C-alpha positions as CSV (number, residue, x, y, z in Angstrom):
1,M,182.9,-50.9,88.9
2,P,183.1,-50.9,92.4
3,Q,186.2,-52.0,93.8
4,P,186.7,-55.6,95.3
5,I,187.4,-55.8,99.1
6,L,188.9,-58.9,100.7
7,Q,187.1,-59.8,103.8
8,I,189.9,-61.7,106.5
9,R,190.2,-63.0,109.3
10,V,193.2,-62.4,111.2
11,E,193.4,-65.3,114.4
12,L,196.3,-65.2,116.7
13,Q,198.1,-68.2,117.4
14,E,199.2,-70.0,121.0
15,I,196.3,-68.3,122.6
16,E,193.3,-69.7,124.3
17,P,190.5,-68.0,124.4
18,L,191.4,-67.0,120.9
19,I,192.2,-63.5,119.7
20,W,190.8,-62.6,116.9
21,R,189.9,-59.4,114.3
22,R,188.2,-59.4,111.2
23,L,189.4,-57.2,108.7
24,Q,187.7,-55.6,105.5
25,V,190.4,-54.2,103.0
26,P,190.9,-52.9,99.5
27,G,191.6,-55.4,97.2
28,D,194.4,-53.7,95.6
29,Y,196.0,-53.6,99.1
30,T,200.0,-54.7,99.0
31,F,201.4,-56.7,101.9
32,W,202.7,-53.7,103.5
33,D,199.1,-51.5,103.6
34,L,197.9,-55.1,105.0
35,H,200.5,-55.2,107.7
36,V,199.8,-51.7,109.0
37,A,196.1,-52.5,109.1
38,I,196.8,-55.9,111.4
39,Q,198.9,-53.3,113.4
40,S,196.3,-51.3,114.0
41,A,193.6,-54.0,114.9
42,F,195.7,-55.5,117.0
43,A,196.9,-52.5,118.8
44,W,200.8,-53.3,118.2
45,T,203.4,-50.8,118.0
46,D,205.1,-51.5,114.8
47,T,208.3,-51.8,115.9
48,H,209.6,-55.0,114.8
49,L,210.2,-57.0,111.7
50,H,207.2,-59.0,110.5
51,E,206.8,-61.5,107.1
52,F,204.2,-62.9,106.0
53,R,204.2,-67.1,104.3
54,P,202.7,-69.6,102.5
55,W,200.8,-71.3,105.2
56,G,202.6,-74.2,107.1
57,Q,205.9,-73.5,105.6
58,R,208.4,-71.5,107.5
59,D,211.1,-71.6,104.8
60,G,208.4,-72.0,101.7
61,T,208.8,-69.2,99.4
62,P,207.1,-66.8,98.1
63,R,207.5,-65.0,101.5
64,F,206.8,-61.0,102.0
65,G,207.9,-58.6,104.4
66,M,210.9,-56.2,105.4
67,P,214.3,-57.1,103.6
68,L,216.4,-55.5,106.1
69,D,218.1,-58.7,108.1
70,D,221.9,-58.6,106.2
71,F,222.3,-62.2,107.1
72,D,219.3,-63.9,105.8
73,D,220.0,-65.7,102.6
74,N,216.7,-65.9,101.3
75,P,215.4,-62.8,102.2
76,P,211.6,-61.8,102.1
77,L,210.3,-60.1,99.1
78,P,209.3,-56.0,99.7
79,G,205.8,-56.6,100.6
80,W,204.6,-52.8,99.8
81,E,205.8,-54.6,96.2
82,H,203.0,-57.1,95.7
83,R,199.3,-57.1,96.5
84,V,197.7,-59.5,98.6
85,A,194.5,-60.5,96.4
86,D,197.8,-62.0,93.8
87,V,198.7,-64.8,96.5
88,L,195.7,-65.0,99.3
89,T,192.9,-66.1,97.1
90,R,190.0,-68.3,96.8
91,A,191.9,-71.4,95.9
92,N,195.0,-70.3,98.3
93,P,192.9,-68.6,101.1
94,R,196.0,-68.8,104.0
95,L,198.7,-67.3,105.1
96,E,200.9,-66.7,108.2
97,Y,201.7,-63.4,109.1
98,E,204.7,-63.4,111.7
99,Y,205.1,-60.1,113.7
100,D,208.4,-59.5,116.0
101,F,210.4,-62.9,115.3
102,G,212.0,-62.9,119.3
103,D,208.6,-62.9,120.6
104,G,207.2,-64.6,118.1
105,W,203.4,-63.6,117.7
106,E,201.9,-66.0,115.0
107,H,198.8,-65.1,113.2
108,T,196.5,-67.2,110.9
109,V,195.5,-65.1,107.6
110,V,192.3,-66.2,106.5
111,L,190.4,-65.0,103.6
112,E,186.5,-65.7,104.2
113,E,185.1,-63.6,101.0
114,I,185.5,-61.4,98.2
115,L,182.8,-58.6,98.4
116,E,181.8,-55.7,96.9
117,A,182.9,-52.0,98.0
118,A,179.7,-50.9,99.8
119,P,178.7,-47.6,99.0
120,G,179.9,-44.5,101.7
121,K,181.8,-46.8,103.7
122,K,185.4,-46.4,104.2
123,Y,188.1,-48.9,104.0
124,P,189.7,-50.7,105.6
125,R,187.3,-51.4,108.5
126,C,187.1,-53.5,111.4
127,T,184.2,-55.3,111.7
128,A,184.6,-57.9,114.5
129,G,187.0,-59.4,116.8
130,E,187.1,-60.7,120.3
131,R,190.0,-59.8,123.3
132,S,192.5,-57.3,123.3
133,A,196.0,-58.6,121.9
134,P,198.9,-58.6,124.2
135,P,201.0,-56.3,124.5
136,D,204.5,-55.3,122.4
137,D,207.7,-57.3,124.3
138,C,206.0,-59.2,126.9
139,G,207.8,-62.2,125.8
140,G,205.3,-64.0,123.1
141,P,202.7,-66.3,124.4
142,G,204.9,-67.8,127.2
143,G,206.1,-64.4,128.7
144,Y,201.8,-63.7,128.1
145,E,200.9,-66.2,130.0
146,S,202.8,-65.1,132.9
147,L,201.9,-61.1,132.4
148,L,198.2,-62.5,132.9
149,E,198.6,-64.3,136.1
150,T,200.4,-61.3,137.7
151,L,197.7,-58.8,136.7
152,A,195.1,-61.3,137.7
153,D,196.7,-61.0,141.1
154,P,196.8,-58.1,143.5
155,E,198.7,-59.8,146.2
156,D,201.5,-59.8,143.6
157,P,204.5,-57.1,144.4
158,E,204.2,-56.7,140.5
159,H,200.5,-56.4,139.8
160,K,200.2,-52.5,139.8
161,S,203.1,-51.7,137.9
162,S,202.2,-54.3,135.2
163,H,198.9,-53.1,135.0
164,V,200.4,-49.4,134.2
165,W,202.9,-51.3,131.6
166,A,200.6,-53.0,130.1
167,S,197.9,-49.9,129.7
168,S,201.0,-48.0,128.4
169,Q,201.8,-50.9,125.8
170,K,198.3,-50.5,124.3
171,G,197.7,-46.8,124.7
172,Q,194.9,-47.0,127.1
173,R,194.2,-45.4,130.6
174,G,193.4,-47.4,133.6
175,K,194.1,-51.0,134.0
176,F,194.8,-53.3,131.0
177,D,191.7,-55.9,130.4
178,P,193.1,-58.4,128.2
179,E,188.7,-59.3,127.6
180,A,188.1,-56.3,126.1
181,F,187.7,-55.2,122.7
182,D,185.5,-52.4,120.5
183,E,185.6,-53.0,117.1
184,Q,184.5,-49.4,116.8
185,Q,187.7,-48.3,118.4
186,V,189.9,-49.2,116.1
187,K,191.9,-46.5,114.2
188,F,193.6,-47.4,111.2
189,A,197.2,-46.0,110.5
190,N,198.0,-44.8,107.2
191,P,200.5,-46.8,105.8
192,A,202.2,-44.4,103.5
193,P,204.2,-42.5,105.7
194,R,205.4,-45.4,107.5
195,L,206.2,-47.0,104.1
196,K,207.9,-43.4,103.0
197,R,210.2,-43.7,106.2
198,L,211.0,-47.0,105.5
199,L,212.8,-46.7,102.2
200,A,214.2,-43.6,103.6
201,Y,216.1,-45.9,105.4
202,L,216.9,-48.6,103.2
203,A,218.4,-45.7,100.9
204,S,220.3,-44.5,104.0
205,R,221.9,-48.0,104.1
206,C,223.4,-48.2,100.3
């Protein structure tokens, strides 16, 4: 029987015009796997903590992510031990995903459809989206708004250096284009090596 495929729409909150991606991922994906897929689709650098949580419940449970904060009295469950399809369902089709608790990049995650795997297709896939995601470490939505103003003003003394920095953060050459996105250019990272490194780090702390 063909493996079910989850079609998920991920929208970045507090940014206008909207920045979004449509992903198709295997039905057995864990929250860790989905995290890595989102990182790839948005060209984030995966250098900060993250978590998935119930829609509209910042302190709600269950939360899934990286239980690394020694000062968190209610740490998230390890995302690699829990499947997305057990939580994100037709009855409960929405979650929040936060990346980088300092900058606070909040995403809406919506289950659009449950499909059958298409013969000859490789998953995960990005099938649609709009606009480039902000560069990592630009200061959240407010910082990104300021960055865009600098990038749009050739007379700004930081105009050129900001383009260079933003392009380097996104792995691009030339000027950073906030309007550019091509789903065909998305290259998905393998979540297994990243998880192996994370588990080794966790073991070293014991």
